C-alpha positions in Angstrom: -76.3 111.5 70.4 -77.2 114.4 72.6 -74.6 117.1 72.7 -73.3 120.3 71.3 -71.8 120.1 67.8 -68.8 122.0 69.0 -68.2 119.7 72.0 -65.1 117.5 71.5 -66.5 114.7 73.7 -69.8 114.6 71.8 -68.1 114.6 68.4 -65.8 111.8 69.5 -68.8 109.6 70.5 -70.4 110.3 67.1 -67.2 109.4 65.4 -66.9 106.1 67.3 -70.4 105.1 66.2 -69.8 106.0 62.6 -66.4 104.1 62.6 -68.4 101.0 63.6 -70.7 101.5 60.6 -73.6 102.9 62.6 -75.5 105.9 61.5 -75.0 108.6 64.1 -76.6 112.0 64.5 -76.0 114.8 67.0 -78.8 116.9 68.4 -78.7 119.8 70.8 -82.3 119.1 71.8 -85.3 116.8 71.1 -86.7 119.2 68.5 -83.8 118.5 66.2 -84.6 114.8 66.0 -85.7 114.0 62.4 -88.3 111.3 61.7 -86.3 109.9 58.7 -83.4 109.0 61.0 -85.6 106.5 62.9 -88.2 105.4 60.4 -88.0 101.7 59.9 -85.4 101.1 62.6 -86.0 98.4 65.2 -83.5 99.9 67.7 -82.2 103.3 68.3 -79.4 104.1 70.8 -79.2 107.3 72.7 -76.0 108.6 74.3 -74.8 112.0 75.4 -71.7 114.1 75.8 -70.4 114.5 79.3 -71.8 118.1 79.7 -75.2 117.3 78.2 -77.8 117.8 80.9 -79.8 114.7 81.7 -83.1 116.6 81.1 -82.1 116.9 77.4 -81.4 113.2 77.2 -84.8 112.4 78.7 -86.5 114.8 76.3 -84.9 113.0 73.3 -86.2 109.6 74.8 -89.7 111.1 75.3 -89.7 112.3 71.6 -88.7 108.8 70.5 -91.6 107.4 72.5 -93.9 110.0 70.8 -92.7 108.7 67.5 -93.5 105.1 68.3 -90.7 103.7 70.6 -92.4 100.9 72.5 -89.7 100.1 75.1 -86.7 101.9 76.6 -83.9 99.8 78.1 -81.1 101.5 80.0 -77.9 99.6 79.6 -75.5 99.1 82.5 -72.6 101.5 82.7 -70.7 103.7 85.0 -72.9 106.4 86.5 -71.0 109.6 86.6 -71.9 112.4 89.1 -69.9 115.2 87.5 -71.4 118.6 87.8 -70.2 121.4 85.6 -70.4 124.9 87.1 -71.8 127.8 85.1 -69.1 130.0 83.6 -68.3 133.0 85.9 -69.9 135.4 83.4 -73.2 133.6 83.8 -73.2 133.3 87.6 -75.8 135.8 89.1 -74.3 138.3 91.5 -76.2 139.3 94.6 
C-alpha cells in the first residue's frame, strides 16, 4: 500500500486488506519496503491512496522487480484522473 500513514483513504485500504486476512503494509516510498514482507511470497499486490503520486507507485513496483518480481500484471479497474492542487502555502508566487 503506497500512501501516507496519516491519510484516511490509505489507512482504510490497509484495513480492508487486513480484515480479509491479508498482510498489509503502508509505505511512503519504495525505500520503506522491507525484504521480509515479500520473502517467500508468490504474489504481492500494490495499491495506493488517492493522493499518492503515480511515480511513487511505480518506484515501489520497480523495487519489487529489483527484489525478484518476475512479472507485473495490472488489474482492470476504474482509472481516475483526479489532480490534487498544491496547498496555497506551497504555491510559488511570481
